[in-house]
C-alpha positions as CSV (number, residue, x, y, z in Angstrom):
1,M,-13.7,115.3,17.1
2,L,-13.2,111.2,16.9
3,N,-15.7,111.2,14.2
4,N,-14.3,113.9,11.9
5,M,-10.6,111.9,12.8
6,L,-12.8,108.7,11.1
7,I,-14.1,110.4,8.4
8,T,-10.3,111.9,7.6
9,N,-9.2,108.9,7.6
10,E,-12.1,107.2,5.4
11,I,-10.7,110.2,2.8
12,K,-7.5,109.1,2.8
13,Q,-8.6,105.5,2.3
14,H,-11.1,106.5,-0.6
15,V,-8.1,108.2,-2.1
16,D,-5.4,105.7,-2.3
17,S,-7.6,102.9,-3.2
18,S,-8.4,105.8,-6.2
19,L,-5.2,105.9,-7.4
20,D,-4.8,102.0,-6.7
21,N,-7.9,101.5,-9.1
22,F,-6.2,103.9,-11.4
23,N,-2.9,102.5,-11.9
24,Q,-4.9,99.1,-12.6
25,Y,-7.0,99.9,-15.3
26,I,-3.7,102.2,-16.9
27,L,-2.3,99.3,-17.1
28,N,-4.4,96.4,-17.3
29,G,-7.5,97.9,-18.8
30,T,-10.1,96.1,-16.8
31,P,-13.5,98.8,-16.7
32,S,-14.3,97.0,-13.3
33,K,-11.0,99.4,-11.8
34,K,-12.4,102.2,-14.2
35,E,-16.0,102.2,-12.0
36,S,-13.8,101.4,-8.8
37,Y,-11.6,104.5,-9.1
38,N,-14.7,106.9,-10.3
39,N,-17.1,105.9,-6.7
40,E,-14.2,105.9,-5.0
41,V,-13.1,109.7,-6.0
42,I,-17.1,110.6,-5.2
43,L,-17.0,109.3,-1.8
44,A,-14.0,111.5,-1.3
45,K,-15.5,114.3,-2.3
46,Q,-18.8,114.0,-0.5
47,K,-16.7,113.7,3.1
48,I,-14.8,116.4,2.1
49,G,-17.8,118.6,2.2
50,N,-19.2,116.8,5.1
51,L,-16.3,117.5,7.5
52,K,-16.8,121.5,6.3
53,K,-19.7,121.6,8.2
54,N,-18.0,120.7,11.1
55,S,-14.9,122.0,11.3
56,D,-13.3,125.2,12.9
57,D,-11.7,128.0,10.6
58,V,-7.9,126.7,11.0
59,N,-9.2,123.4,9.9
60,Q,-11.2,125.0,6.9
61,Y,-8.2,126.1,5.1
62,I,-6.8,122.4,4.9
63,L,-10.1,121.8,3.6
64,R,-9.8,123.7,1.1
65,D,-6.8,122.9,-0.1
66,L,-7.5,119.6,0.2
67,D,-10.8,119.8,-2.4
68,N,-8.7,121.9,-4.9
69,T,-5.9,119.4,-4.9
70,L,-8.2,116.5,-5.0
71,D,-9.9,118.4,-8.1
72,S,-6.3,118.6,-9.4
73,Y,-5.8,115.0,-8.9
74,I,-9.3,114.6,-10.9
75,E,-8.7,116.5,-13.7
76,S,-5.0,114.9,-13.8
77,S,-6.4,111.4,-14.1
78,K,-9.4,112.1,-16.3
79,N,-6.7,113.3,-18.8
80,T,-4.8,110.5,-18.6
81,I,-7.7,107.3,-19.0
82,S,-9.2,109.6,-22.1
83,A,-5.9,109.5,-23.5
84,Y,-5.4,105.9,-22.7
85,E,-8.9,105.3,-23.9
86,N,-8.0,107.1,-27.4
87,K,-5.1,104.8,-27.5
88,E,-2.7,107.5,-28.1
89,G,-0.2,106.0,-27.1
90,Y,2.4,106.1,-23.5
91,V,4.5,108.8,-24.3
92,F,0.9,111.5,-24.5
93,Y,-0.5,110.6,-21.4
94,Y,2.4,109.9,-19.2
95,D,2.9,113.5,-18.2
96,D,-0.7,113.4,-16.9
97,F,0.1,109.9,-14.9
98,V,2.9,111.4,-13.5
99,A,1.2,114.1,-12.3
100,A,-1.7,112.4,-11.3
101,K,0.4,110.3,-8.8
102,N,2.0,112.8,-6.9
103,I,-0.8,115.0,-6.5
104,A,-2.4,112.3,-5.0
105,S,0.5,112.1,-2.3
106,Y,0.3,115.7,-1.7
107,C,-3.9,114.7,-0.8
108,D,-2.6,112.2,1.8
109,A,-0.4,115.0,3.2
110,Y,-3.3,117.3,3.6
111,A,-5.4,113.7,5.1
112,S,-2.6,113.6,7.4
113,T,-2.4,117.4,9.0
114,L,-5.5,117.1,9.5
115,M,-6.0,114.0,11.2
116,Q,-2.8,115.3,12.9
117,N,-5.3,118.8,14.3
118,F,-8.0,116.5,15.1
119,L,-5.9,114.5,17.6
120,E,-4.4,117.6,19.1
121,A,-8.0,118.4,19.6
122,N,-9.1,115.4,20.8
123,S,-5.9,115.7,23.5
124,I,-6.8,118.6,24.9
125,A,-10.6,118.1,25.2
126,Y,-9.1,114.6,27.0
127,K,-7.4,116.7,29.9
128,E,-10.4,118.8,30.6
129,L,-12.5,116.2,30.8
130,N,-9.9,114.1,33.0
131,R,-9.6,117.4,35.4
132,N,-13.8,117.4,36.0
133,S,-14.1,114.0,36.2
134,S,-11.8,113.3,39.3
135,V,-13.9,115.5,41.2
136,I,-16.3,113.7,40.3
137,Y,-15.1,110.6,40.8
138,I,-14.7,111.0,44.6
139,G,-18.4,112.3,44.9
140,L,-20.3,109.0,43.6
141,A,-17.2,106.8,45.0
142,T,-18.4,108.6,48.6
143,Y,-22.1,108.0,47.6
144,L,-21.5,104.6,46.2
145,I,-20.1,103.3,49.8
146,L,-22.9,104.4,51.9
147,I,-25.8,102.9,49.0
148,L,-23.8,99.5,50.0
149,A,-23.8,99.9,53.5
150,L,-27.3,99.9,53.7
151,C,-27.7,97.6,51.3
152,V,-25.8,95.3,53.0
153,V,-28.0,95.4,55.9
154,Y,-31.2,95.2,54.4
155,A,-29.9,92.0,52.6
156,L,-28.7,90.2,55.4
157,T,-31.7,91.1,57.1
158,F,-34.1,90.0,54.2
159,I,-31.9,87.0,53.5
160,R,-32.7,85.8,57.0
161,H,-36.9,85.9,57.3
162,I,-36.5,84.0,53.6
163,S,-33.6,81.7,54.8
164,E,-36.5,80.4,57.8
165,G,-39.0,79.8,55.3
166,L,-36.9,78.0,52.8
167,K,-35.9,75.6,55.5
168,G,-39.6,74.9,56.3
169,M,-40.6,74.2,52.3
170,V,-36.8,72.0,52.1
171,E,-38.1,69.7,55.1
172,I,-41.7,69.1,53.5
173,S,-40.0,68.7,50.2
174,N,-37.9,66.2,51.5
175,K,-41.3,64.0,52.5
176,V,-42.9,64.4,49.3
177,S,-39.8,63.4,47.3
178,K,-40.8,60.4,49.9
179,G,-44.7,60.0,48.8
180,Q,-45.3,61.7,52.1
181,F,-47.9,64.3,51.0
182,E,-47.8,67.4,54.0
183,Y,-49.0,70.9,53.9
184,Y,-46.5,73.6,55.3
185,E,-48.0,75.9,57.6
186,G,-45.1,78.3,57.8
187,N,-44.9,81.3,60.0
188,K,-46.3,85.1,59.4
189,T,-43.9,87.2,57.5
190,D,-44.0,90.8,56.5
191,I,-42.4,89.5,52.9
192,Y,-45.4,89.2,50.6
193,E,-43.5,87.1,48.2
194,L,-42.7,84.6,50.9
195,D,-46.6,84.5,51.8
196,I,-47.2,84.1,47.6
197,L,-44.4,81.4,47.8
198,T,-45.8,79.8,50.9
199,K,-49.1,79.6,49.3
200,T,-47.9,78.1,45.4
201,F,-45.9,75.2,47.7
202,N,-48.9,74.0,48.9
203,T,-50.9,74.0,46.2
204,M,-48.2,72.6,44.2
205,I,-48.0,69.6,46.6
206,T,-52.1,69.2,45.7
207,D,-51.6,69.3,42.0
208,I,-48.3,66.5,42.9
209,K,-50.6,64.0,44.3
210,N,-53.1,64.6,41.9
211,L,-51.4,64.4,39.2
212,I,-49.3,60.8,40.2
213,S,-52.8,59.8,41.1
214,S,-53.6,60.3,37.1
215,L,-50.4,59.2,35.9
216,N,-51.3,55.7,37.3
217,G,-54.2,55.7,35.9
218,K,-52.9,56.6,32.4
219,I,-49.7,54.1,32.4
220,V,-52.1,51.0,33.3
221,L,-54.8,52.4,30.4
222,E,-51.7,52.9,27.5
223,K,-50.4,49.1,29.1
224,K,-53.4,47.6,27.7
225,L,-53.3,49.7,24.6
226,K,-49.4,48.8,23.4
227,E,-50.8,45.3,24.1
228,E,-53.5,45.8,21.7
229,E,-51.4,47.5,19.2
230,M,-48.2,44.6,19.7
231,K,-51.5,42.1,19.1
232,N,-52.4,44.4,15.8
233,L,-49.0,44.6,14.5
234,K,-48.4,40.6,15.1
235,Y,-51.6,39.9,12.8
236,E,-50.6,42.5,10.3
237,N,-46.8,41.4,10.1
238,A,-48.7,37.5,9.8
239,L,-50.8,38.9,6.5
240,K,-48.0,40.9,4.7
241,E,-46.1,37.5,5.1
242,F,-48.8,35.6,3.9
243,D,-49.3,38.3,1.2
244,L,-45.9,38.0,0.3
245,K,-46.0,34.3,0.0
246,V,-48.6,34.7,-2.2
247,L,-46.8,36.9,-4.6
248,Q,-44.0,34.6,-4.9
249,S,-45.8,31.7,-5.3
250,Q,-47.5,33.1,-8.2
251,I,-44.4,32.9,-11.3
252,N,-41.7,30.8,-11.2
253,P,-39.1,33.1,-12.4
254,H,-37.3,30.5,-13.9
255,F,-40.3,29.1,-15.9
256,L,-40.6,32.5,-17.0
257,F,-36.8,33.1,-18.3
258,N,-37.2,29.5,-20.2
259,T,-40.2,30.6,-21.7
260,L,-38.9,33.9,-23.0
261,N,-35.6,32.0,-24.2
262,C,-37.5,29.6,-26.2
263,I,-39.8,32.2,-27.4
264,N,-37.0,33.7,-28.5
265,A,-35.2,30.9,-30.2
266,T,-38.5,30.5,-32.3
267,A,-38.3,34.0,-33.3
268,I,-34.7,33.9,-34.7
269,M,-35.8,30.5,-35.9
270,E,-38.2,32.1,-38.1
271,N,-36.4,35.5,-38.8
272,A,-37.9,37.9,-36.6
273,I,-34.8,39.7,-35.4
274,T,-36.6,42.5,-33.8
275,T,-39.6,40.3,-32.0
276,S,-36.2,38.3,-30.3
277,K,-34.5,41.9,-29.6
278,L,-37.4,42.8,-27.8
279,I,-37.8,39.7,-25.8
280,K,-34.2,39.6,-24.8
281,S,-34.5,42.9,-23.6
282,V,-37.8,42.0,-21.5
283,S,-35.8,39.1,-20.3
284,N,-32.8,40.9,-19.1
285,I,-35.1,43.9,-17.4
286,L,-36.5,40.9,-15.3
287,R,-33.7,38.8,-14.6
288,Y,-31.8,42.3,-13.5
289,S,-34.8,43.4,-11.3
290,L,-34.8,40.3,-9.4
291,R,-31.1,39.9,-8.9
292,S,-30.8,43.7,-8.2
293,M,-33.3,44.5,-6.6
294,S,-31.8,44.2,-2.8
295,T,-28.0,44.4,-3.5
296,N,-25.9,47.0,-5.0
297,A,-24.7,46.9,-8.6
298,L,-22.4,48.9,-10.6
299,L,-23.4,51.6,-12.8
300,E,-22.6,50.3,-16.3
301,D,-24.6,47.3,-15.8
302,E,-27.8,49.7,-14.7
303,I,-27.3,51.8,-17.7
304,N,-27.4,48.3,-19.7
305,I,-30.7,47.8,-18.1
306,V,-31.3,51.3,-19.3
307,K,-30.8,51.4,-22.6
308,D,-32.9,47.7,-22.8
309,Y,-35.8,49.7,-21.6
310,I,-35.0,52.4,-24.0
311,Y,-35.4,49.8,-26.7
312,I,-38.8,48.5,-25.9
313,Q,-39.9,51.7,-26.0
314,E,-38.7,53.0,-29.4
315,C,-40.0,50.0,-31.3
316,R,-43.1,50.6,-29.2
317,F,-43.7,54.9,-30.0
318,D,-41.3,54.4,-32.9
319,D,-40.5,58.1,-33.8
320,R,-43.1,59.3,-31.2
321,V,-40.3,59.8,-28.1
322,K,-36.4,60.2,-28.4
323,F,-33.5,58.8,-26.2
324,N,-30.4,60.2,-25.9
325,L,-27.7,59.0,-23.7
326,S,-24.3,61.0,-22.9
327,T,-21.6,59.2,-20.5
328,N,-18.0,61.0,-19.8
329,M,-16.5,58.7,-17.4
330,D,-16.1,55.2,-16.3
331,M,-19.4,53.8,-15.3
332,K,-17.1,51.1,-13.3
333,K,-16.2,53.5,-10.4
334,V,-20.2,54.0,-9.5
335,K,-22.0,51.9,-6.9
336,V,-25.6,52.3,-6.7
337,P,-28.8,50.3,-5.1
338,G,-29.9,47.8,-7.8
339,M,-32.6,49.5,-10.4
340,T,-32.0,53.2,-9.5
341,I,-31.8,54.7,-13.1
342,Q,-34.1,53.1,-14.8
343,P,-37.1,54.0,-12.8
344,L,-36.4,57.5,-13.0
345,V,-36.5,57.3,-17.0
346,E,-39.8,55.5,-16.9
347,N,-41.2,58.2,-14.6
348,A,-39.7,60.4,-16.9
349,F,-41.4,58.5,-19.8
350,I,-45.1,57.7,-17.7
351,H,-45.7,60.6,-16.3
352,G,-43.7,63.6,-18.7
353,I,-44.1,62.2,-22.4
354,E,-47.0,59.5,-22.6
355,G,-49.5,61.9,-22.5
356,K,-48.0,64.5,-25.0
357,E,-49.7,63.8,-28.1
358,D,-46.7,65.5,-29.7
359,G,-44.2,63.5,-27.5
360,G,-41.1,64.7,-26.4
361,Y,-37.8,63.7,-26.1
362,I,-35.8,62.0,-22.6
363,N,-32.1,62.5,-22.6
364,I,-29.5,61.0,-19.8
365,Y,-26.3,62.8,-18.7
366,I,-23.5,61.1,-16.6
367,D,-20.1,62.6,-16.1
368,E,-17.8,63.3,-13.0
369,E,-16.9,66.4,-10.6
370,N,-15.1,66.5,-8.1
371,G,-14.7,62.9,-6.6
372,E,-18.6,62.5,-7.9
373,C,-21.0,60.7,-10.4
374,N,-23.3,63.1,-11.8
375,V,-26.7,62.1,-13.4
376,L,-28.7,64.2,-15.0
377,I,-32.6,62.8,-16.0
378,E,-34.1,65.6,-18.5
379,D,-37.0,65.7,-20.2
380,N,-39.7,68.4,-22.1
381,G,-42.9,66.4,-20.7
382,V,-45.9,67.9,-18.8
383,G,-43.5,68.9,-15.7
384,I,-44.7,68.7,-12.3
385,S,-46.7,71.0,-10.6
386,K,-45.1,73.5,-7.7
387,E,-47.0,71.9,-5.2
388,V,-46.2,68.1,-6.0
389,L,-42.5,69.6,-6.9
390,D,-42.3,70.7,-2.9
391,K,-43.2,67.5,-1.7
392,I,-40.7,65.9,-3.7
393,N,-37.9,67.8,-2.3
394,N,-38.8,68.0,1.0
395,Y,-39.4,64.1,0.7
396,N,-42.9,64.2,1.2
397,Y,-43.6,61.8,-1.8
398,D,-46.9,60.8,-3.5
399,A,-47.4,57.4,-3.8
400,K,-48.5,57.5,-7.5
401,H,-45.4,58.5,-8.9
402,T,-43.6,54.9,-9.3
403,G,-42.9,53.0,-13.2
404,H,-44.6,50.1,-14.5
405,T,-41.7,47.4,-14.8
406,T,-40.6,47.6,-11.0
407,G,-43.1,49.3,-9.1
408,L,-40.4,52.0,-8.0
409,G,-41.2,55.1,-6.8
410,I,-38.6,58.3,-6.6
411,N,-39.5,57.8,-2.7
412,I,-37.9,54.1,-3.2
413,V,-35.3,55.2,-5.2
414,E,-33.7,58.7,-2.9
415,K,-34.0,56.4,0.6
416,R,-31.8,53.5,-0.7
417,L,-29.5,55.9,-2.0
418,R,-29.6,57.5,1.0
419,Y,-29.1,54.4,3.2
420,L,-26.2,53.1,0.9
421,Y,-24.1,56.2,1.4
422,N,-25.6,57.5,4.6
423,K,-26.5,61.1,3.9
424,K,-28.5,63.6,2.2
425,N,-29.1,66.3,-0.7
426,M,-28.0,63.3,-3.3
427,F,-31.6,64.1,-5.1
428,K,-32.8,67.0,-6.2
429,V,-35.8,67.9,-9.0
430,E,-36.3,70.7,-10.9
431,S,-39.3,71.3,-13.1
432,E,-42.3,73.5,-14.4
433,E,-45.7,72.7,-15.6
434,G,-45.6,72.3,-19.4
435,K,-41.6,72.9,-19.6
436,G,-40.5,69.7,-18.6
437,T,-38.5,67.9,-15.5
438,K,-34.9,67.7,-14.5
439,V,-33.8,65.1,-12.0
440,Y,-30.1,65.1,-10.3
441,L,-28.4,62.3,-8.2
442,K,-24.9,62.8,-7.3
443,I,-23.2,59.5,-6.1
444,P,-19.8,59.0,-4.5
445,I,-17.4,57.6,-6.5
446,M,-16.3,54.1,-4.8
447,G,-17.8,55.0,-1.6
448,D,-16.4,53.3,1.4
449,E,-16.4,49.6,2.3
450,N,-19.8,49.7,3.7
451,N,-21.2,50.5,-0.3
452,D,-20.3,46.4,-0.9
453,E,-23.0,45.3,1.0
454,N,-26.7,44.8,0.7
455,I,-29.2,47.0,1.8
456,N,-32.9,46.4,2.1
457,C,-35.1,49.6,1.5
């Protein structure tokens, strides 16, 4: 009966929902409302059929009337929809429209009558069940009281035997905690589990004693290994520091800048304008990379360096590679670690375009959305295999994806961004072999005051 009430309520809801969708479709002409109306009517018809299979004779008559009324409602609503879709005018489908709404109310009335009948039947069944259950409850209560009394007697006896055995184990445990490893003999008992516990407890004492002896030996060995590791680390750090000093001593940046400026001046005097621009672009990139590798920079400065890099590559490859740069925001509001965008553009060129005989394009799009700066670097190059792409997006980078200008790979770029803004999911790569690559960056605009501090990536 309860299930029948639920189905009847669902029929009523389907009719009401179909009427609401029907009204919305006639008023607004939304196609999805018509589809929803049809679905609701079909469900209502199906559930009326289900109820007919599980109802008595009295309710069968009501269900028959409800089913016929629903058919009339469907016919009137379909006539209305047909006239509306044929654009015959409101006057032509007004009567059917009103009739459909009235008939739907009749369906609700039949459903309410069914609900009342089912409710009365449930009430009668409940009263009968309640009378029968009183006798059962009394018998169960008596039986449970007897069982409970027996359980209490058995539990008290059982607890007494267990507590006596556990008391001795507690005393031995206290001695073990102080380093005194003694066996617990215990008294013989009829409780099988307590005998097993005693044997296991003694085995545990032996194992603990052996384990402590083993750990003491391992601690001594690990201490020696740590000392050796510290010596090796100090040695490796000394070698790295020496290598760094060697690299730093290989070139004097001021000498190189002065030399490039001298060559630039000579090119201008010789009217070699293209050569002068190339030298100036190289000088700008070198100066910026040396100055900005360990500091934060404005996105505007980053894009200016990208433009210098693009100019060099355009002169080198002429029409074989096309660059497109599109910005739609104030880039002075965004700070990034120095040399963030240029390595990504260079990676797109080296690993995507340079190996293609027919060349390709690299597009850079920058815009603002929801307080973030979106940077997209896309190319139509050779793409990245799924295996390598999964490693990149899971931060399991391959060291070979680095540029020639700075030696920075996408792993360093992602880490520096993450350390600067202390957040993940700022970096994403989409690619398919033979179909190019897209690199997405999401950078907060004017982050917190910590963004002005130097970083060390």
